[in-house]
C-alpha positions as a Python dict, from the first residue, in 0.01 Angstrom:
ca = {
    (1, 'M'): (0, 0, 0),
    (2, 'S'): (-79, 373, -133),
    (3, 'V'): (-468, 422, -203),
    (4, 'T'): (-364, 714, -469),
    (5, 'N'): (-332, 404, -679),
    (6, 'V'): (-700, 283, -652),
    (7, 'S'): (-1000, 459, -612),
    (8, 'S'): (-1352, 344, -595),
    (9, 'A'): (-1695, 414, -650),
    (10, 'W'): (-2018, 315, -666),
    (11, 'V'): (-2195, 92, -909),
    (12, 'S'): (-2546, 45, -965),
    (13, 'G'): (-2529, -76, -583),
    (14, 'N'): (-2269, -250, -567),
    (15, 'L'): (-1905, -101, -516),
    (16, 'V'): (-1628, -97, -791),
    (17, 'F'): (-1245, -35, -728),
    (18, 'Y'): (-1021, 75, -1004),
    (19, 'D'): (-666, 124, -1084),
    (20, 'K'): (-498, 440, -1183),
    (21, 'D'): (-579, 403, -1575),
    (22, 'G'): (-908, 397, -1489),
    (23, 'A'): (-992, 0, -1527),
    (24, 'V'): (-1163, -221, -1290),
    (25, 'I'): (-935, -473, -1089),
    (26, 'C'): (-1279, -544, -864),
    (27, 'T'): (-1641, -493, -775),
    (28, 'Y'): (-1831, -543, -522),
    (29, 'D'): (-2237, -727, -548),
    (30, 'G'): (-2320, -688, -235),
    (31, 'T'): (-2666, -828, -323),
    (32, 'N'): (-2488, -1182, -443),
    (33, 'R'): (-2320, -1133, -237),
    (34, 'K'): (-1961, -1258, -494),
    (35, 'V'): (-1615, -1089, -603),
    (36, 'S'): (-1603, -1058, -936),
    (37, 'F'): (-1263, -952, -1099),
    (38, 'P'): (-1217, -870, -1407),
    (39, 'S'): (-1085, -1133, -1781),
    (40, 'G'): (-699, -1144, -1779),
    (41, 'S'): (-623, -986, -1342),
    (42, 'T'): (-426, -1205, -1137),
    (43, 'L'): (-528, -1313, -804),
    (44, 'E'): (-240, -1298, -557),
    (45, 'S'): (-303, -1530, -232),
    (46, 'L'): (-27, -1385, 39),
    (47, 'G'): (-109, -1639, 260),
    (48, 'T'): (-330, -1959, 330),
    (49, 'L'): (-680, -1900, 41),
    (50, 'T'): (-936, -2104, 103),
    (51, 'V'): (-1225, -2116, -177),
    (52, 'A'): (-1543, -2275, -148),
    (53, 'D'): (-1694, -2511, -344),
    (54, 'T'): (-1808, -2438, -736),
    (55, 'T'): (-1723, -2041, -645),
    (56, 'L'): (-1417, -2098, -953),
    (57, 'S'): (-1477, -2243, -1221),
    (58, 'P'): (-1221, -2394, -1531),
    (59, 'N'): (-1300, -2079, -1734),
    (60, 'D'): (-1204, -1844, -1453),
    (61, 'L'): (-854, -2032, -1480),
    (62, 'A'): (-571, -1932, -1725),
    (63, 'V'): (-369, -2258, -1870),
    (64, 'A'): (-195, -2250, -2223),
    (65, 'E'): (-337, -2500, -2458),
    (66, 'G'): (-230, -2831, -2351),
    (67, 'S'): (-153, -2782, -2033),
    (68, 'I'): (-252, -2893, -1676),
    (69, 'L'): (-198, -2774, -1376),
    (70, 'V'): (-46, -2993, -1116),
    (71, 'G'): (71, -2904, -761),
    (72, 'D'): (389, -2854, -705),
    (73, 'S'): (640, -2879, -373),
    (74, 'A'): (563, -2574, -251),
    (75, 'G'): (185, -2693, -243),
    (76, 'K'): (134, -2444, -565),
    (77, 'A'): (7, -2552, -896),
    (78, 'V'): (159, -2517, -1124),
    (79, 'A'): (98, -2597, -1577),
    (80, 'L'): (299, -2913, -1690),
    (81, 'S'): (282, -2965, -2099),
    (82, 'A'): (80, -3308, -2185),
    (83, 'K'): (46, -3253, -2527),
    (84, 'T'): (331, -3396, -2668),
    (85, 'T'): (156, -3684, -2947),
    (86, 'T'): (84, -4007, -2739),
    (87, 'A'): (228, -3906, -2475),
    (88, 'V'): (-1, -4008, -2122),
    (89, 'L'): (10, -3910, -1726),
    (90, 'I'): (218, -4170, -1577),
    (91, 'G'): (271, -4076, -1152),
    (92, 'N'): (617, -4141, -1021),
    (93, 'G'): (575, -4201, -613),
    (94, 'T'): (638, -3762, -660),
    (95, 'T'): (444, -3615, -882),
    (96, 'I'): (314, -3711, -1163),
    (97, 'T'): (523, -3656, -1541),
    (98, 'S'): (396, -3673, -1918),
    (99, 'A'): (582, -3951, -2156),
    (100, 'A'): (401, -4189, -2447),
    (101, 'L'): (376, -4573, -2326),
    (102, 'S'): (789, -4776, -2475),
    (103, 'G'): (877, -5101, -2419),
    (104, 'D'): (552, -5416, -2430),
    (105, 'V'): (334, -5177, -2537),
    (106, 'K'): (283, -4888, -2738),
    (107, 'M'): (-36, -4686, -2799),
    (108, 'D'): (-75, -4426, -3070),
    (109, 'N'): (-286, -4083, -2965),
    (110, 'A'): (-603, -4262, -3105),
    (111, 'G'): (-594, -4448, -2805),
    (112, 'A'): (-555, -4731, -2932),
    (113, 'T'): (-227, -4992, -2817),
    (114, 'T'): (28, -5276, -3011),
    (115, 'I'): (177, -5532, -2904),
    (116, 'Q'): (471, -5516, -3007),
    (117, 'A'): (655, -5827, -3180),
    (118, 'K'): (832, -6047, -2974),
    (119, 'A'): (724, -5927, -2678),
    (120, 'V'): (439, -6120, -2497),
    (121, 'E'): (699, -6385, -2285),
    (122, 'N'): (538, -6770, -2190),
    (123, 'T'): (469, -6650, -1850),
    (124, 'M'): (287, -6368, -1904),
    (125, 'I'): (7, -6608, -2080),
    (126, 'A'): (-241, -6813, -1901),
    (127, 'A'): (-316, -7132, -2051),
    (128, 'A'): (-473, -7473, -1894),
    (129, 'A'): (-132, -7773, -1844),
    (130, 'G'): (-159, -7901, -2221),
    (131, 'T'): (-396, -7631, -2389),
    (132, 'V'): (-178, -7414, -2666),
    (133, 'L'): (-294, -7117, -2832),
    (134, 'I'): (-431, -7042, -3138),
    (135, 'G'): (-666, -6813, -3381),
    (136, 'T'): (-1025, -6882, -3402),
    (137, 'K'): (-1158, -6877, -3715),
    (138, 'T'): (-1308, -6559, -3600),
    (139, 'S'): (-1040, -6332, -3711),
    (140, 'G'): (-821, -6177, -3431),
    (141, 'D'): (-959, -6387, -3211),
    (142, 'V'): (-743, -6635, -2956),
    (143, 'T'): (-886, -6932, -2802),
    (144, 'A'): (-711, -7206, -2612),
    (145, 'L'): (-715, -7529, -2783),
    (146, 'D'): (-776, -7870, -2573),
    (147, 'N'): (-418, -8106, -2699),
    (148, 'S'): (-363, -8237, -2395),
    (149, 'A'): (-484, -8679, -2561),
    (150, 'E'): (-158, -8878, -2574),
    (151, 'G'): (34, -8805, -2922),
    (152, 'A'): (-210, -8543, -2983),
    (153, 'V'): (-63, -8260, -3212),
    (154, 'V'): (-214, -7916, -3400),
    (155, 'I'): (-384, -7989, -3737),
    (156, 'G'): (-474, -7688, -3959),
    (157, 'Q'): (-804, -7738, -4099),
    (158, 'G'): (-771, -7490, -4443),
    (159, 'A'): (-698, -7158, -4497),
    (160, 'G'): (-943, -6949, -4278),
    (161, 'E'): (-1018, -7158, -4037),
    (162, 'T'): (-944, -7294, -3665),
    (163, 'C'): (-697, -7542, -3607),
    (164, 'A'): (-783, -7864, -3392),
    (165, 'A'): (-636, -8128, -3257),
    (166, 'A'): (-555, -8497, -3347),
    (167, 'A'): (-343, -8829, -3265),
    (168, 'L'): (-216, -8938, -3550),
    (169, 'S'): (-350, -9229, -3702),
    (170, 'G'): (-399, -9429, -4064),
    (171, 'D'): (-17, -9463, -4196),
    (172, 'V'): (154, -9321, -3881),
    (173, 'K'): (105, -9342, -3519),
    (174, 'M'): (289, -9110, -3251),
    (175, 'D'): (299, -9155, -2867),
    (176, 'K'): (347, -8850, -2561),
    (177, 'A'): (731, -8912, -2604),
    (178, 'G'): (707, -8826, -3027),
    (179, 'A'): (848, -9148, -3126),
    (180, 'T'): (687, -9188, -3474),
    (181, 'T'): (610, -9564, -3568),
    (182, 'I'): (493, -9639, -3963),
    (183, 'Q'): (191, -9952, -3939),
    (184, 'A'): (263, -10268, -4101),
    (185, 'V'): (131, -10279, -4520),
    (186, 'S'): (101, -9891, -4451),
    (187, 'V'): (418, -9777, -4688),
    (188, 'E'): (393, -9822, -5086),
    (189, 'S'): (597, -9823, -5350),
    (190, 'T'): (525, -9445, -5442),
    (191, 'M'): (607, -9325, -5088),
    (192, 'I'): (994, -9519, -5201),
    (193, 'A'): (1284, -9322, -5361),
    (194, 'L'): (1484, -9580, -5485),
    (195, 'A'): (1715, -9502, -5792),
    (196, 'A'): (1577, -9726, -6178),
    (197, 'G'): (1755, -10069, -6115),
    (198, 'T'): (1779, -10053, -5711),
    (199, 'I'): (1596, -10215, -5416),
    (200, 'A'): (1539, -10103, -5041),
    (201, 'V'): (1695, -10426, -4825),
    (202, 'G'): (1739, -10381, -4440),
    (203, 'T'): (2125, -10394, -4374),
    (204, 'K'): (2306, -10585, -4119),
    (205, 'T'): (2366, -10228, -3901),
    (206, 'S'): (2045, -10366, -3734),
    (207, 'G'): (1720, -10126, -3893),
    (208, 'D'): (1908, -9902, -4107),
    (209, 'V'): (1852, -9939, -4519),
    (210, 'T'): (2005, -9903, -4825),
    (211, 'A'): (1926, -9876, -5173),
    (212, 'L'): (2090, -10285, -5363),
    (213, 'D'): (2191, -10224, -5674),
    (214, 'A'): (2056, -10488, -5928),
    (215, 'S'): (2040, -10347, -6218),
    (216, 'A'): (2260, -10566, -6377),
    (217, 'E'): (2050, -10818, -6641),
    (218, 'G'): (1919, -11091, -6463),
    (219, 'A'): (2035, -11002, -6117),
    (220, 'I'): (1850, -11095, -5858),
    (221, 'A'): (1917, -11018, -5437),
    (222, 'I'): (1986, -11304, -5273),
    (223, 'G'): (1983, -11365, -4898),
    (224, 'Q'): (2386, -11376, -4735),
    (225, 'G'): (2255, -11554, -4413),
    (226, 'A'): (2108, -11448, -4071),
    (227, 'G'): (2203, -11082, -4008),
    (228, 'E'): (2411, -10995, -4318),
    (229, 'T'): (2299, -10767, -4664),
    (230, 'M'): (2147, -10964, -4916),
    (231, 'A'): (2401, -10916, -5229),
    (232, 'A'): (2315, -10860, -5602),
    (233, 'A'): (2363, -11117, -5756),
    (234, 'A'): (2297, -11331, -6133),
    (235, 'L'): (2204, -11638, -6196),
    (236, 'S'): (2523, -11866, -6218),
    (237, 'G'): (2563, -12284, -6265),
    (238, 'D'): (2279, -12532, -6278),
    (239, 'V'): (2044, -12227, -6417),
    (240, 'K'): (2083, -11925, -6541),
    (241, 'M'): (1805, -11637, -6624),
    (242, 'D'): (1763, -11370, -6831),
    (243, 'K'): (1586, -11019, -6750),
    (244, 'T'): (1309, -11099, -6877),
    (245, 'G'): (1256, -11386, -6544),
    (246, 'A'): (1339, -11665, -6842),
    (247, 'T'): (1483, -11922, -6690),
    (248, 'T'): (1753, -12161, -6901),
    (249, 'I'): (1914, -12502, -6712),
    (250, 'Q'): (2211, -12564, -6824),
    (251, 'A'): (2396, -12835, -7102),
    (252, 'V'): (2410, -13164, -6835),
    (253, 'S'): (2314, -12992, -6510),
    (254, 'V'): (1993, -13242, -6467),
    (255, 'E'): (2096, -13532, -6225),
    (256, 'S'): (1922, -13815, -6133),
    (257, 'T'): (1873, -13717, -5754),
    (258, 'M'): (1701, -13398, -5902),
    (259, 'I'): (1409, -13538, -6048),
    (260, 'A'): (1169, -13707, -5855),
    (261, 'L'): (909, -13916, -6015),
    (262, 'A'): (742, -14222, -5878),
    (263, 'A'): (822, -14556, -5945),
    (264, 'G'): (775, -14718, -6269),
    (265, 'T'): (752, -14346, -6448),
    (266, 'I'): (909, -14243, -6652),
    (267, 'A'): (922, -13846, -6808),
    (268, 'V'): (893, -13773, -7124),
    (269, 'G'): (742, -13396, -7334),
    (270, 'T'): (424, -13366, -7334),
    (271, 'K'): (189, -13276, -7641),
    (272, 'T'): (266, -12966, -7529),
    (273, 'S'): (570, -12785, -7617),
    (274, 'G'): (839, -12785, -7331),
    (275, 'D'): (581, -12962, -7070),
    (276, 'V'): (671, -13239, -6908),
    (277, 'T'): (514, -13484, -6756),
    (278, 'A'): (534, -13835, -6611),
    (279, 'L'): (482, -14125, -6851),
    (280, 'D'): (354, -14460, -6620),
    (281, 'I'): (531, -14804, -6763),
    (282, 'S'): (517, -14968, -6497),
    (283, 'A'): (317, -15281, -6677),
    (284, 'E'): (484, -15578, -6724),
    (285, 'G'): (747, -15530, -6994),
    (286, 'A'): (598, -15199, -7074),
    (287, 'M'): (839, -14928, -7244),
    (288, 'A'): (780, -14597, -7351),
    (289, 'L'): (680, -14574, -7808),
    (290, 'G'): (678, -14247, -7964),
    (291, 'Q'): (303, -14176, -8135),
    (292, 'G'): (411, -13920, -8437),
    (293, 'A'): (603, -13608, -8439),
    (294, 'G'): (493, -13392, -8168),
    (295, 'E'): (282, -13644, -7982),
    (296, 'T'): (319, -13729, -7619),
    (297, 'A'): (510, -14132, -7580),
    (298, 'A'): (311, -14345, -7480),
    (299, 'A'): (334, -14666, -7267),
    (300, 'Y'): (302, -15020, -7451),
    (301, 'A'): (385, -15360, -7368),
    (302, 'M'): (557, -15562, -7723),
    (303, 'S'): (284, -15769, -7940),
    (304, 'G'): (240, -15924, -8208),
    (305, 'D'): (432, -16079, -8414),
    (306, 'V'): (740, -16066, -8126),
    (307, 'T'): (648, -16040, -7709),
    (308, 'M'): (901, -15910, -7385),
    (309, 'T'): (913, -16006, -7067),
    (310, 'K'): (1054, -15750, -6802),
    (311, 'G'): (1371, -15900, -6746),
    (312, 'G'): (1362, -15810, -7109),
    (313, 'V'): (1402, -16161, -7283),
    (314, 'T'): (1203, -16065, -7620),
    (315, 'A'): (1032, -16382, -7836),
    (316, 'I'): (859, -16450, -8195),
    (317, 'G'): (514, -16577, -8187),
    (318, 'A'): (427, -16902, -8359),
    (319, 'K'): (431, -16810, -8774),
    (320, 'K'): (488, -16474, -8721),
    (321, 'V'): (807, -16447, -8954),
    (322, 'T'): (672, -16399, -9315),
    (323, 'S'): (962, -16426, -9613),
    (324, 'S'): (941, -16106, -9656),
    (325, 'M'): (1119, -16045, -9309),
    (326, 'V'): (1388, -16393, -9396),
    (327, 'A'): (1692, -16258, -9535),
    (328, 'D'): (1768, -16312, -9900),
    (329, 'T'): (1950, -16593, -9930),
    (330, 'V'): (1728, -16752, -9694),
    (331, 'I'): (1418, -17012, -9801),
    (332, 'H'): (1149, -16760, -9810),
    (333, 'V'): (800, -16920, -9865),
    (334, 'D'): (520, -16675, -9942),
    (335, 'T'): (146, -16778, -10017),
    (336, 'V'): (-102, -16610, -10290),
    (337, 'S'): (-428, -16502, -10345),
    (338, 'I'): (-581, -16587, -10638),
    (339, 'S'): (-955, -16423, -10665),
    (340, 'K'): (-1153, -16536, -10972),
    (341, 'T'): (-1050, -16203, -11142),
    (342, 'E'): (-730, -16307, -11164),
    (343, 'I'): (-780, -16663, -11313),
    (344, 'L'): (-1004, -16565, -11574),
    (345, 'T'): (-739, -16318, -11666),
    (346, 'A'): (-544, -16443, -11969),
    (347, 'T'): (-141, -16590, -11966),
    (348, 'T'): (10, -16437, -11647),
    (349, 'I'): (-260, -16548, -11372),
    (350, 'K'): (-100, -16422, -11090),
    (351, 'T'): (257, -16282, -11022),
    (352, 'L'): (353, -16493, -10784),
    (353, 'V'): (654, -16314, -10634),
    (354, 'A'): (785, -15951, -10686),
    (355, 'A'): (1030, -15881, -10918),
    (356, 'P'): (1432, -15866, -10731),
    (357, 'A'): (1611, -15564, -10715),
    (358, 'T'): (1906, -15519, -11026),
    (359, 'G'): (2166, -15749, -10969),
    (360, 'Y'): (1994, -16060, -10747),
    (361, 'Y'): (1750, -16304, -10985),
    (362, 'L'): (1485, -16518, -10803),
    (363, 'D'): (1538, -16926, -10742),
    (364, 'F'): (1285, -17144, -10715),
    (365, 'I'): (1205, -17452, -10519),
    (366, 'S'): (884, -17531, -10612),
    (367, 'A'): (516, -17397, -10560),
    (368, 'T'): (123, -17545, -10434),
    (369, 'L'): (-147, -17459, -10608),
    (370, 'T'): (-486, -17510, -10382),
    (371, 'F'): (-795, -17490, -10565),
    (372, 'K'): (-1184, -17366, -10384),
    (373, 'Y'): (-1509, -17481, -10593),
    (374, 'D'): (-1779, -17288, -10598),
    (375, 'T'): (-2028, -17361, -10797),
    (376, 'A'): (-1957, -17481, -11118),
    (377, 'A'): (-1626, -17495, -11291),
    (378, 'Y'): (-1466, -17258, -11505),
    (379, 'T'): (-1456, -17365, -11867),
    (380, 'A'): (-1168, -17285, -12190),
    (381, 'G'): (-790, -17278, -12047),
    (382, 'G'): (-516, -17462, -12068),
    (383, 'N'): (-246, -17624, -11886),
    (384, 'L'): (-54, -17433, -11538),
    (385, 'T'): (291, -17373, -11464),
    (386, 'V'): (527, -17207, -11272),
    (387, 'G'): (786, -16963, -11454),
    (388, 'W'): (943, -16646, -11489),
    (389, 'V'): (656, -16360, -11616),
    (390, 'G'): (617, -16323, -11943),
    (391, 'G'): (903, -16626, -12029),
    (392, 'A'): (923, -17014, -11993),
    (393, 'A'): (778, -17210, -11792),
    (394, 'L'): (978, -17339, -11459),
    (395, 'T'): (776, -17674, -11390),
    (396, 'G'): (578, -17941, -11510),
    (397, 'L'): (203, -17882, -11609),
    (398, 'V'): (-144, -17891, -11403),
    (399, 'S'): (-387, -17937, -11672),
    (400, 'N'): (-714, -17717, -11705),
    (401, 'A'): (-965, -18011, -11589),
    (402, 'N'): (-719, -18065, -11250),
    (403, 'S'): (-717, -17737, -11164),
    (404, 'F'): (-970, -17446, -11245),
    (405, 'G'): (-1148, -17629, -11450),
    (406, 'A'): (-1232, -17904, -11261),
    (407, 'A'): (-1568, -17914, -11091),
    (408, 'A'): (-1429, -18000, -10717),
    (409, 'D'): (-1162, -17894, -10477),
    (410, 'N'): (-815, -18043, -10500),
    (411, 'I'): (-395, -17901, -10455),
    (412, 'Y'): (-94, -18026, -10678),
    (413, 'G'): (241, -17908, -10608),
    (414, 'F'): (497, -17764, -10874),
    (415, 'V'): (854, -17858, -10871),
    (416, 'P'): (1149, -17733, -11094),
    (417, 'L'): (1118, -18001, -11425),
    (418, 'S'): (1473, -18295, -11393),
    (419, 'T'): (1500, -18313, -11741),
    (420, 'A'): (1720, -18079, -11830),
    (421, 'A'): (1898, -17779, -11676),
    (422, 'Y'): (1695, -17459, -11721),
    (423, 'A'): (1804, -17097, -11785),
    (424, 'I'): (1763, -16784, -11532),
    (425, 'T'): (1603, -16483, -11589),
    (426, 'K'): (1716, -16248, -11384),
    (427, 'E'): (1573, -15943, -11219),
    (428, 'T'): (1293, -16044, -11341),
    (429, 'A'): (920, -16194, -11152),
    (430, 'L'): (775, -16574, -11071),
    (431, 'G'): (406, -16615, -11197),
    (432, 'L'): (116, -16868, -11186),
    (433, 'Q'): (55, -16893, -11608),
    (434, 'T'): (-181, -17027, -11850),
    (435, 'S'): (-194, -17096, -12231),
    (436, 'V'): (-519, -17022, -12276),
    (437, 'Q'): (-749, -16771, -12028),
    (438, 'F'): (-1051, -16956, -11875),
    (439, 'T'): (-1353, -16830, -11868),
    (440, 'D'): (-1702, -16817, -11568),
    (441, 'P'): (-1984, -17045, -11811),
    (442, 'G'): (-2181, -16824, -11562),
    (443, 'T'): (-2171, -16925, -11172),
    (444, 'A'): (-1849, -16991, -11184),
    (445, 'A'): (-1701, -16870, -10822),
    (446, 'G'): (-1376, -17015, -10703),
    (447, 'T'): (-1074, -16948, -10584),
    (448, 'A'): (-711, -16993, -10513),
    (449, 'E'): (-412, -17034, -10285),
    (450, 'C'): (-38, -17112, -10485),
    (451, 'T'): (242, -17098, -10204),
    (452, 'I'): (562, -17099, -10299),
    (453, 'A'): (896, -17132, -10198),
    (454, 'Y'): (1240, -16994, -10354),
    (455, 'R'): (1536, -16787, -10248),
    (456, 'I'): (1683, -16394, -10375),
    (457, 'L'): (2036, -16472, -10503),
    (458, 'P'): (2235, -16247, -10565),
    (459, 'I'): (2406, -16300, -10964),
    (460, 'E'): (2792, -16356, -10899),
    (461, 'A'): (3064, -16098, -11078),
}
């Protein structure tokens, strides 16, 4: 090397070398035993240069901002730019390079990493058998939820709350295979969607349910036999039903075999309109008798004038037939009571037979007068006869002394006059008559009866 380009001088006890321009190349400090180079100098090694520890500081190296020194294949330090945003130093087995994270994870220039969407696969997660990973109430935290119980499912507990694991209960249960079972009496009407007028029925295909249209007025669901699907139809035949469920037994539909009645009873309508009850008429000769409009019939045996055996044989009782029960052309016999007041009545003491209907006349046969004396005899009075009321006498007379003026009981008979024919007055009553009114002396209390025989005959045209 030419020494014309280098000069030296002793400065403050140190040896200083200068270049041709007089600039300091380096300084040998003998006191401190060091060599110093000015800033910006280049130190080039022609062989192996060993620098003792701590003798070379970072400030002694010239490296561009954002670069680092990396050894190359020749063993020299080279500057590697590492300033690309989010880049990191990555070894490749030979040297290192500067690159940003990519793929499943990315990182920003603050060092915050982000797992990318759909980047985590199941093989990347460590979880015990029967557990699931869930977010906890502490936002962003994840925990393992034990869901290993048979049939357990993960159930939300509300916004911001941690999910819980539980088996289905209540209306529906589920086994570990995921098969659900609706529990008995759990399905309520509000849970079923059905169109108006339809009902849910099981179909012939076991287990299937379908909506049966039963909307027709009065329609009902009717079984069609074991294993068959029900059908909807309105009642017909003996009974019909309207849409309110009111049934009506059709005319002449009820047969005797359809009615259950104990021996000796009959079915009768009760006072409660529409109700039917069994009336016991099992007593011998009993029959059902009406008790008046709207009243329940009652069971009685015949009594009074006529009785009846269980064979239906009727019998009129002794002395039960009165003249009013006898046909007009048959002889009638009536017994008429005569009171004290009537004895004291003027002229016609008592009407014995009422006037017959228009077109008829009374045919008098006979009469018997029985007087019952009491305390004193009646006074005054005239003779008694039987005749047309207000008209002529038809019989002989009984004197007042032998009738109501008698002081003892007596009985007299009246017969028609036989000396000559008498005129018939049609449609006129028969009565007991006197010519003069009887009087009461004060204590007379006698009474009488008159039995009269007669016929009611039509006037021949």
